[in-house]
N, CA, C and O atoms as a MOPAC input file, in Angstrom:
PM7 MOZYME 1SCF
protein

 N   -177.92100 1   -54.49900 1   -78.62300 1
 C   -179.03400 1   -53.92400 1   -79.33600 1
 C   -180.33600 1   -54.46700 1   -78.73300 1
 O   -180.38600 1   -55.58800 1   -78.22900 1
 N   -181.38500 1   -53.64200 1   -78.79900 1
 C   -182.67500 1   -53.99300 1   -78.21000 1
 C   -183.78800 1   -53.95500 1   -79.25300 1
 O   -183.69400 1   -53.25700 1   -80.26300 1
 N   -184.83200 1   -54.71600 1   -78.98600 1
 C   -186.09200 1   -54.61300 1   -79.69700 1
 C   -187.04900 1   -53.89800 1   -78.75000 1
 O   -187.08800 1   -54.20800 1   -77.55900 1
 N   -187.81300 1   -52.95100 1   -79.26400 1
 C   -188.72300 1   -52.16900 1   -78.43200 1
 C   -190.17200 1   -52.49100 1   -78.76600 1
 O   -190.50400 1   -52.84600 1   -79.89700 1
 N   -191.01900 1   -52.36000 1   -77.76600 1
 C   -192.44800 1   -52.63400 1   -77.90200 1
 C   -193.20400 1   -51.56100 1   -77.12500 1
 O   -192.80200 1   -51.18700 1   -76.02300 1
 N   -194.29300 1   -51.06900 1   -77.69700 1
 C   -195.12100 1   -50.09000 1   -76.98000 1
 C   -196.48200 1   -50.70900 1   -76.67300 1
 O   -197.02200 1   -51.48700 1   -77.45900 1
 N   -197.01500 1   -50.34800 1   -75.52100 1
 C   -198.30800 1   -50.82700 1   -75.05700 1
 C   -199.12000 1   -49.60900 1   -74.62900 1
 O   -198.61700 1   -48.77700 1   -73.87400 1
 N   -200.36400 1   -49.48300 1   -75.09000 1
 C   -201.17300 1   -48.33400 1   -74.67700 1
 C   -201.38000 1   -48.32400 1   -73.16200 1
 O   -201.65000 1   -49.35800 1   -72.55100 1
 N   -201.25000 1   -47.16400 1   -72.58600 1
 C   -201.51900 1   -46.98200 1   -71.15700 1
 C   -202.88200 1   -46.29200 1   -71.02600 1
 O   -203.33600 1   -45.63700 1   -71.96400 1
 N   -203.52700 1   -46.43300 1   -69.88100 1
 C   -204.81400 1   -45.75600 1   -69.70400 1
 C   -204.67800 1   -44.25500 1   -69.93700 1
 O   -203.71800 1   -43.63500 1   -69.47900 1
 N   -205.65200 1   -43.66700 1   -70.66100 1
 C   -205.62400 1   -42.22600 1   -70.92600 1
 C   -205.99000 1   -41.44400 1   -69.67800 1
 O   -205.37700 1   -40.42400 1   -69.36100 1
 N   -207.00300 1   -41.94000 1   -68.97300 1
 C   -207.48800 1   -41.25800 1   -67.77200 1
 C   -207.64200 1   -42.29100 1   -66.67100 1
 O   -208.22900 1   -43.35100 1   -66.88800 1
 N   -207.12400 1   -41.99000 1   -65.50600 1
 C   -207.31600 1   -42.85500 1   -64.35000 1
 C   -208.51200 1   -42.32800 1   -63.56200 1
 O   -208.38600 1   -41.38000 1   -62.78700 1
 N   -209.65800 1   -42.94000 1   -63.76500 1
 C   -210.87200 1   -42.50300 1   -63.06900 1
 C   -210.90200 1   -43.03500 1   -61.64900 1
 O   -210.74700 1   -44.23600 1   -61.42800 1
 N   -211.09700 1   -42.15900 1   -60.70200 1
 C   -211.19200 1   -42.54500 1   -59.29900 1
 C   -212.41700 1   -41.89300 1   -58.66600 1
 O   -212.83400 1   -40.80300 1   -59.05900 1
 N   -212.98100 1   -42.58000 1   -57.68500 1
 C   -214.15300 1   -42.04900 1   -56.97900 1
 C   -213.75000 1   -41.06400 1   -55.88900 1
 O   -214.45400 1   -40.09100 1   -55.61800 1
 N   -212.60000 1   -41.33600 1   -55.27000 1
 C   -212.12100 1   -40.45300 1   -54.20600 1
 C   -210.60600 1   -40.59500 1   -54.09500 1
 O   -209.99300 1   -41.38900 1   -54.80800 1
 N   -210.02800 1   -39.83900 1   -53.21800 1
 C   -208.57200 1   -39.80600 1   -53.04300 1
 C   -208.00700 1   -41.17800 1   -52.69100 1
 O   -206.89500 1   -41.50800 1   -53.10400 1
 N   -208.75400 1   -41.98400 1   -51.93400 1
 C   -208.27600 1   -43.31100 1   -51.53500 1
 C   -208.11800 1   -44.23900 1   -52.73300 1
 O   -207.27200 1   -45.13300 1   -52.71400 1
 N   -208.91500 1   -44.04000 1   -53.76500 1
 C   -208.85100 1   -44.89300 1   -54.95800 1
 C   -207.64800 1   -44.58400 1   -55.84800 1
 O   -207.32000 1   -45.36300 1   -56.74300 1
 N   -206.99900 1   -43.46400 1   -55.60800 1
 C   -205.87000 1   -43.06100 1   -56.45300 1
 C   -204.76400 1   -44.11300 1   -56.43900 1
 O   -204.23100 1   -44.46300 1   -57.49200 1
 N   -204.41800 1   -44.61400 1   -55.26900 1
 C   -203.35200 1   -45.61500 1   -55.16900 1
 C   -203.67600 1   -46.86800 1   -55.96900 1
 O   -202.81300 1   -47.38500 1   -56.67900 1
 N   -204.90700 1   -47.36600 1   -55.86600 1
 C   -205.24500 1   -48.59000 1   -56.59100 1
 C   -205.27700 1   -48.34700 1   -58.09900 1
 O   -204.93200 1   -49.24100 1   -58.87100 1
 N   -205.68600 1   -47.15300 1   -58.52900 1
 C   -205.68600 1   -46.83800 1   -59.95500 1
 C   -204.26500 1   -46.80600 1   -60.49200 1
 O   -203.99500 1   -47.31800 1   -61.57800 1
 N   -203.37100 1   -46.21500 1   -59.74500 1
 C   -201.96400 1   -46.14900 1   -60.16300 1
 C   -201.34100 1   -47.54000 1   -60.16900 1
 O   -200.49800 1   -47.83100 1   -61.01800 1
 N   -201.74300 1   -48.40400 1   -59.23600 1
 C   -201.21900 1   -49.77200 1   -59.19500 1
 C   -201.60200 1   -50.56200 1   -60.44500 1
 O   -200.96300 1   -51.56700 1   -60.75700 1
 N   -202.63000 1   -50.12500 1   -61.16000 1
 C   -203.00800 1   -50.79100 1   -62.40200 1
 C   -201.87000 1   -50.81100 1   -63.40000 1
 O   -201.76500 1   -51.73500 1   -64.20700 1
 N   -201.02700 1   -49.81400 1   -63.35400 1
 C   -199.86200 1   -49.78100 1   -64.23700 1
 C   -198.91600 1   -50.93800 1   -63.92100 1
 O   -198.31500 1   -51.51600 1   -64.82600 1
 N   -198.78400 1   -51.27200 1   -62.64600 1
 C   -197.87700 1   -52.36900 1   -62.30100 1
 C   -198.38900 1   -53.69100 1   -62.86000 1
 O   -197.58800 1   -54.57000 1   -63.18200 1
 N   -199.70200 1   -53.85200 1   -62.98300 1
 C   -200.24700 1   -55.06300 1   -63.58700 1
 C   -199.82000 1   -55.19300 1   -65.03500 1
 O   -199.44900 1   -56.27800 1   -65.48200 1
 N   -199.87100 1   -54.09000 1   -65.77400 1
 C   -199.43800 1   -54.09600 1   -67.17500 1
 C   -197.94300 1   -54.38600 1   -67.25200 1
 O   -197.50400 1   -55.20700 1   -68.05600 1
 N   -197.17000 1   -53.71400 1   -66.41800 1
 C   -195.70900 1   -53.88500 1   -66.43300 1
 C   -195.33100 1   -55.31200 1   -66.04900 1
 O   -194.45200 1   -55.90600 1   -66.67400 1
 N   -195.98300 1   -55.86900 1   -65.02900 1
 C   -195.66600 1   -57.23600 1   -64.61300 1
 C   -196.04500 1   -58.26600 1   -65.67500 1
 O   -195.33400 1   -59.25500 1   -65.85600 1
 N   -197.15600 1   -58.04800 1   -66.37900 1
 C   -197.56400 1   -58.98000 1   -67.43800 1
 C   -196.53900 1   -58.99200 1   -68.57300 1
 O   -196.19800 1   -60.05600 1   -69.09200 1
 N   -196.05100 1   -57.81800 1   -68.95600 1
 C   -195.03800 1   -57.75400 1   -70.01400 1
 C   -193.70600 1   -58.32400 1   -69.53200 1
 O   -192.98800 1   -58.97000 1   -70.29400 1
 N   -193.38900 1   -58.08400 1   -68.28300 1
 C   -192.14900 1   -58.60200 1   -67.70700 1
 C   -192.14900 1   -60.13000 1   -67.70700 1
 O   -191.11000 1   -60.74800 1   -67.93600 1
 N   -193.29600 1   -60.73400 1   -67.45400 1
 C   -193.40700 1   -62.19800 1   -67.46400 1
 C   -193.11900 1   -62.76800 1   -68.85600 1
 O   -192.74200 1   -63.93200 1   -68.99100 1
 N   -193.29700 1   -61.94300 1   -69.88100 1
 C   -193.01200 1   -62.35400 1   -71.25700 1
 C   -191.57800 1   -62.00500 1   -71.67800 1
 O   -191.20700 1   -62.16900 1   -72.84000 1
 N   -190.78000 1   -61.52400 1   -70.71800 1
 C   -189.37600 1   -61.22600 1   -71.00300 1
 C   -189.09400 1   -59.78200 1   -71.39400 1
 O   -187.96600 1   -59.45700 1   -71.76500 1
 N   -190.10300 1   -58.90300 1   -71.31800 1
 C   -189.90700 1   -57.49900 1   -71.67600 1
 C   -189.54400 1   -56.69000 1   -70.44200 1
 O   -190.13000 1   -56.87400 1   -69.37500 1
 N   -188.58100 1   -55.79900 1   -70.58900 1
 C   -188.14100 1   -54.91200 1   -69.51200 1
 C   -188.82500 1   -53.55100 1   -69.70000 1
 O   -188.80900 1   -52.99100 1   -70.79600 1
 N   -189.43300 1   -53.01900 1   -68.61400 1
 C   -190.03200 1   -51.69100 1   -68.70100 1
 C   -188.92100 1   -50.68500 1   -68.94400 1
 O   -187.89500 1   -50.70200 1   -68.26300 1
 N   -189.13200 1   -49.80200 1   -69.92700 1
 C   -188.10900 1   -48.82800 1   -70.29700 1
 C   -188.54300 1   -47.40400 1   -69.96900 1
 O   -187.77600 1   -46.65200 1   -69.36800 1
 N   -189.77400 1   -47.01500 1   -70.35900 1
 C   -190.23900 1   -45.65700 1   -70.07300 1
 C   -191.73000 1   -45.53100 1   -70.36200 1
 O   -192.35100 1   -46.43300 1   -70.92300 1
 N   -192.28600 1   -44.39000 1   -69.96500 1
 C   -193.65100 1   -44.03200 1   -70.32600 1
 C   -193.55600 1   -42.77300 1   -71.16600 1
 O   -192.94200 1   -41.78900 1   -70.75300 1
 N   -194.15900 1   -42.80000 1   -72.33700 1
 C   -194.07000 1   -41.68700 1   -73.27400 1
 C   -195.46600 1   -41.20900 1   -73.65900 1
 O   -196.45700 1   -41.91200 1   -73.46100 1
 N   -195.52400 1   -40.00900 1   -74.20800 1
 C   -196.77300 1   -39.42000 1   -74.68000 1
 C   -196.64300 1   -39.11000 1   -76.16000 1
 O   -195.61100 1   -38.61500 1   -76.61500 1
 N   -197.69300 1   -39.40400 1   -76.90400 1
 C   -197.73100 1   -39.07300 1   -78.31800 1
 C   -199.03700 1   -38.32600 1   -78.58000 1
 O   -200.07700 1   -38.67400 1   -78.02100 1
 N   -198.98300 1   -37.31100 1   -79.42200 1
 C   -200.16000 1   -36.50500 1   -79.73800 1
 C   -200.45400 1   -36.61200 1   -81.22500 1
 O   -199.55300 1   -36.49800 1   -82.05600 1
 N   -201.72500 1   -36.83400 1   -81.55600 1
 C   -202.14200 1   -36.90400 1   -82.95700 1
 C   -203.10100 1   -35.76300 1   -83.25900 1
 O   -203.79800 1   -35.26900 1   -82.37300 1
 N   -203.12700 1   -35.34700 1   -84.53600 1
 C   -204.07600 1   -34.33700 1   -85.00100 1
 C   -204.78200 1   -34.88000 1   -86.23100 1
 O   -204.14500 1   -35.35500 1   -87.17200 1
 N   -206.12000 1   -34.80400 1   -86.21100 1
 C   -206.92700 1   -35.27000 1   -87.33700 1
 C   -207.75500 1   -34.09200 1   -87.83400 1
 O   -208.43200 1   -33.44300 1   -87.03600 1
 N   -207.71800 1   -33.79600 1   -89.14100 1
 C   -208.52900 1   -32.70600 1   -89.67100 1
 C   -210.02100 1   -32.96800 1   -89.42300 1
 O   -210.47400 1   -34.11200 1   -89.46100 1
 N   -210.76600 1   -31.90100 1   -89.17200 1
 C   -212.20300 1   -32.01200 1   -88.92400 1
 C   -212.99200 1   -31.56400 1   -90.15100 1
 O   -212.63400 1   -30.57900 1   -90.79600 1
 N   -214.03900 1   -32.26900 1   -90.46500 1
 C   -214.91900 1   -31.87300 1   -91.56300 1
 C   -214.32100 1   -32.14100 1   -92.92600 1
 O   -213.11000 1   -32.31100 1   -93.06700 1
 N   -215.18300 1   -32.17700 1   -93.92700 1
 C   -214.71500 1   -32.51400 1   -95.27600 1
 C   -213.93300 1   -31.37500 1   -95.92200 1
 O   -213.13500 1   -31.62000 1   -96.82700 1
 N   -214.14000 1   -30.14400 1   -95.48100 1
 C   -213.39800 1   -29.02500 1   -96.05400 1
 C   -212.22500 1   -28.59900 1   -95.16400 1
 O   -211.47100 1   -27.68900 1   -95.50900 1
 N   -212.08500 1   -29.25900 1   -94.03500 1
 C   -210.99300 1   -28.99800 1   -93.08000 1
 C   -210.90400 1   -27.53800 1   -92.66200 1
 O   -209.80600 1   -27.01400 1   -92.47000 1
 N   -212.06200 1   -26.86900 1   -92.51600 1
 C   -212.04000 1   -25.47000 1   -92.08900 1
 C   -212.01200 1   -25.33400 1   -90.56600 1
 O   -211.58500 1   -24.30000 1   -90.05300 1
 N   -212.45200 1   -26.34300 1   -89.84700 1
 C   -212.39200 1   -26.25200 1   -88.39600 1
 C   -211.02900 1   -26.72500 1   -87.90200 1
 O   -210.25900 1   -27.35400 1   -88.62800 1
 N   -210.76700 1   -26.40500 1   -86.66000 1
 C   -209.48400 1   -26.78100 1   -86.06200 1
 C   -209.37700 1   -28.30900 1   -86.01100 1
 O   -210.37400 1   -28.99500 1   -85.79000 1
 N   -208.18500 1   -28.83100 1   -86.21200 1
 C   -208.02000 1   -30.28100 1   -86.14700 1
 C   -208.28700 1   -30.79900 1   -84.72900 1
 O   -208.08500 1   -30.08900 1   -83.74400 1
 N   -208.74000 1   -32.03800 1   -84.65200 1
 C   -208.96900 1   -32.67500 1   -83.35300 1
 C   -207.63100 1   -33.21400 1   -82.86600 1
 O   -206.97800 1   -33.99400 1   -83.55900 1
 N   -207.23000 1   -32.79500 1   -81.67200 1
 C   -205.97500 1   -33.22000 1   -81.08400 1
 C   -206.25900 1   -34.22100 1   -79.96900 1
 O   -207.09100 1   -33.97200 1   -79.09600 1
 N   -205.56800 1   -35.34500 1   -80.00300 1
 C   -205.72500 1   -36.37200 1   -78.97700 1
 C   -204.34800 1   -36.77100 1   -78.47900 1
 O   -203.41900 1   -36.93700 1   -79.26800 1
 N   -204.21800 1   -36.92400 1   -77.16200 1
 C   -202.96000 1   -37.31800 1   -76.54800 1
 C   -203.09200 1   -38.73400 1   -76.00900 1
 O   -204.07900 1   -39.07100 1   -75.35600 1
 N   -202.09700 1   -39.55300 1   -76.28500 1
 C   -202.06300 1   -40.93700 1   -75.82700 1
 C   -200.82700 1   -41.15900 1   -74.97700 1
 O   -199.77000 1   -40.58000 1   -75.22800 1
 N   -200.97300 1   -42.00700 1   -73.96600 1
 C   -199.83600 1   -42.44300 1   -73.16400 1
 C   -199.47900 1   -43.85200 1   -73.59100 1
 O   -200.36100 1   -44.65600 1   -73.89500 1
 N   -198.20400 1   -44.15100 1   -73.61500 1
 C   -197.78700 1   -45.50500 1   -73.93600 1
 C   -196.62800 1   -45.91300 1   -73.04100 1
 O   -195.77100 1   -45.10600 1   -72.68400 1
 N   -196.63300 1   -47.19000 1   -72.69300 1
 C   -195.54900 1   -47.76900 1   -71.92600 1
 C   -194.59200 1   -48.39500 1   -72.92400 1
 O   -195.01400 1   -49.11100 1   -73.83200 1
 N   -193.31000 1   -48.12800 1   -72.75700 1
 C   -192.29200 1   -48.64400 1   -73.67000 1
 C   -191.51200 1   -49.73900 1   -72.94400 1
 O   -191.02900 1   -49.55400 1   -71.82700 1
 N   -191.40700 1   -50.87800 1   -73.61500 1
 C   -190.65900 1   -52.01800 1   -73.08100 1
 C   -189.54900 1   -52.34300 1   -74.06300 1
 O   -189.61300 1   -51.98500 1   -75.23900 1
 N   -188.53000 1   -53.02700 1   -73.56200 1
 C   -187.45500 1   -53.44700 1   -74.44900 1
 C   -187.00100 1   -54.85300 1   -74.07100 1
 O   -187.16400 1   -55.31300 1   -72.94100 1
 N   -186.42800 1   -55.50600 1   -75.07000 1
 C   -185.89100 1   -56.85200 1   -74.88300 1
 C   -184.56400 1   -56.90200 1   -75.62700 1
 O   -184.47300 1   -56.48600 1   -76.78200 1
 N   -183.54600 1   -57.40800 1   -74.96200 1
 C   -182.22800 1   -57.47700 1   -75.58700 1
 C   -182.21100 1   -58.55500 1   -76.67000 1
 O   -182.67100 1   -59.67800 1   -76.46200 1
 N   -181.66900 1   -58.18400 1   -77.82900 1
 C   -181.51400 1   -59.14900 1   -78.91900 1
 C   -180.34400 1   -60.06800 1   -78.57800 1
 O   -179.30100 1   -59.60700 1   -78.11500 1
 N   -180.51800 1   -61.34300 1   -78.80500 1
 C   -179.43200 1   -62.30100 1   -78.48600 1
 C   -178.98600 1   -63.02300 1   -79.69700 1
 O   -178.08800 1   -63.86100 1   -79.62000 1

């Protein structure tokens, strides 16, 4: 059996040019390595979407936001 932990991942990887793409993506390895040092194993990257009603009368469309999260797991001993 495992215990699972989620960590927010960057929503948008901002880059100045194509060359910066690699370094932006490598930022994920920093998060994964930090959690790994604490004994957590990277398991997956998932997306979750939330909807919040807009306005006090909720007549406008709800605001939808998408989040990325990194999922880690640790075996229970």
